[in-house]
C-alpha positions in Angstrom: -69.3 118.3 121.0 -67.2 120.2 123.6 -68.5 123.4 125.2 -66.8 125.8 122.9 -68.5 123.9 119.9 -72.2 124.2 121.0 -71.4 128.0 122.0 -70.0 128.5 118.5 -73.0 126.4 116.9 -75.7 127.8 119.3 -74.9 131.4 119.7 -74.5 131.3 123.4 -71.0 131.9 124.9 -69.9 129.2 127.1 -70.0 131.1 130.1 -73.9 131.5 129.5 -74.0 127.5 128.7 -72.4 126.9 132.0 -74.9 129.5 134.2 -78.2 128.0 132.3 -76.7 124.6 133.6 -76.4 125.8 136.8 -79.7 127.3 137.4 -81.5 124.2 135.8 -82.3 125.9 132.4 -80.3 123.3 130.5 -80.0 119.9 131.8 -76.3 118.8 133.0 -74.3 117.3 130.3 -72.7 114.2 130.2 -69.1 114.9 131.0 -65.7 112.6 130.2 -63.8 111.0 132.5 -61.5 114.0 132.6 -64.6 116.2 133.4 -65.1 117.9 130.1 -69.0 118.9 129.1 -69.9 116.7 126.0 -73.6 118.5 124.3 -75.6 116.8 121.9 -77.5 118.3 119.1 -80.8 118.5 121.3 -78.8 120.4 123.4 -77.6 122.9 120.8 -81.1 122.9 120.0 -82.2 124.0 123.5 -79.6 126.7 123.5 -80.7 128.1 120.4 -84.4 128.4 121.3 -82.9 129.9 124.8 -80.6 132.9 122.8 -83.6 133.5 120.5 -85.8 134.0 123.7 -83.1 136.2 125.1 -82.8 138.3 121.8 -86.7 139.0 122.7 -86.0 139.9 125.8 -87.6 137.3 127.4 -85.9 137.0 131.5 -84.7 133.8 132.5 -87.6 133.0 134.1 -89.9 133.4 131.4 -87.4 131.4 129.4 -87.5 128.8 131.8 -91.5 128.7 131.9 -90.8 129.1 127.5 -88.6 125.8 127.5 -90.7 124.1 130.1 -93.9 124.7 127.7 -91.8 123.8 124.5 -90.7 120.7 125.8 -94.6 119.7 127.0 -96.0 118.5 124.0 -99.4 118.5 125.5 -99.2 122.3 126.4 -101.8 124.5 125.2 -101.1 127.2 123.4 -103.1 129.3 125.7 -100.2 129.3 128.3 -97.5 129.9 125.8 -99.4 133.3 124.6 -100.2 134.5 127.8 -96.1 134.5 128.7 -95.6 136.3 125.5 -98.4 139.2 126.0 -97.0 139.5 129.8 -93.6 140.3 127.9 -95.2 142.4 125.4 -96.9 144.7 128.5 -93.5 144.9 130.1 -91.7 146.0 126.8 -94.4 148.7 126.3 -94.3 150.1 129.9 -90.3 150.2 129.4 -91.1 151.6 125.9 -93.0 154.3 127.4 -90.7 155.0 130.1 -87.8 155.5 127.6 -89.9 157.6 125.5 -90.8 159.8 128.9 -86.9 159.9 129.6 -86.3 161.1 126.1 -89.0 163.7 126.1 -87.3 165.1 129.5 -83.5 164.9 127.9 -85.4 167.3 124.9 -86.6 169.3 127.2 -83.4 170.1 129.5 -81.5 170.1 126.2 -84.0 172.9 124.8 -83.1 175.1 127.9 -79.7 174.5 128.0 -78.0 177.4 126.1 -74.8 175.4 125.1 -72.5 178.3 125.2 -69.4 178.8 127.0 -71.6 179.5 130.2 -71.4 177.1 133.0 -75.5 177.4 133.8 -76.8 174.0 132.5 -80.4 172.9 133.2 -79.0 169.3 132.3 -76.0 169.5 135.0 -79.0 171.4 137.6 -81.6 168.7 137.4 -79.2 165.8 137.8 -77.8 167.7 140.9 -81.3 168.8 142.1 -84.1 166.9 140.9 -86.6 168.5 143.3 -86.1 172.2 141.4 -86.6 171.5 137.8 -88.9 174.5 136.4 -91.2 172.9 134.3 -95.1 173.7 134.9 -97.0 171.0 137.1 -93.9 168.7 137.1 -90.8 167.7 138.9 -88.0 165.2 138.4 -87.9 162.5 139.8 -84.4 161.1 140.9 -82.2 159.7 138.0 -85.4 159.5 136.3 -88.2 161.1 133.7 -90.3 164.3 134.8 -93.0 162.9 137.2 -95.9 164.5 138.3 -95.4 165.7 141.8 -96.2 163.7 144.9 -99.5 164.5 146.9 -98.7 166.6 149.3 -100.0 165.2 152.8 
């Protein structure tokens, strides 16, 4: 099948298929005399595997590890579990960061009058993060409220 058909069958765009091939995530495909890529059912199966891993948020590097483990019939399941649990830790850190950002924005929104006046703590914090008026905390640049840095 051609790249368009492989893209449709796998749910991976043709552009991403070319990229995955260029970085070695999938093997170089057979080409016709005219230079068109030809994909097998096995290639589509691998692309579906990659798409599912991307849907779970794995990085390209982690997916390369997973594809390698998937192809290795002598793999140890502990190696697969390690990759998955490392990813869970990353996701949990990101969740905590997003929750902290949401908390910061909720705090700022509670202190914004939301009326016709120009004064707005949300804008003020974005413009001057070091001046936020929250007990014991300061805003980090473009991020959630952070504990103040230790002064030396």
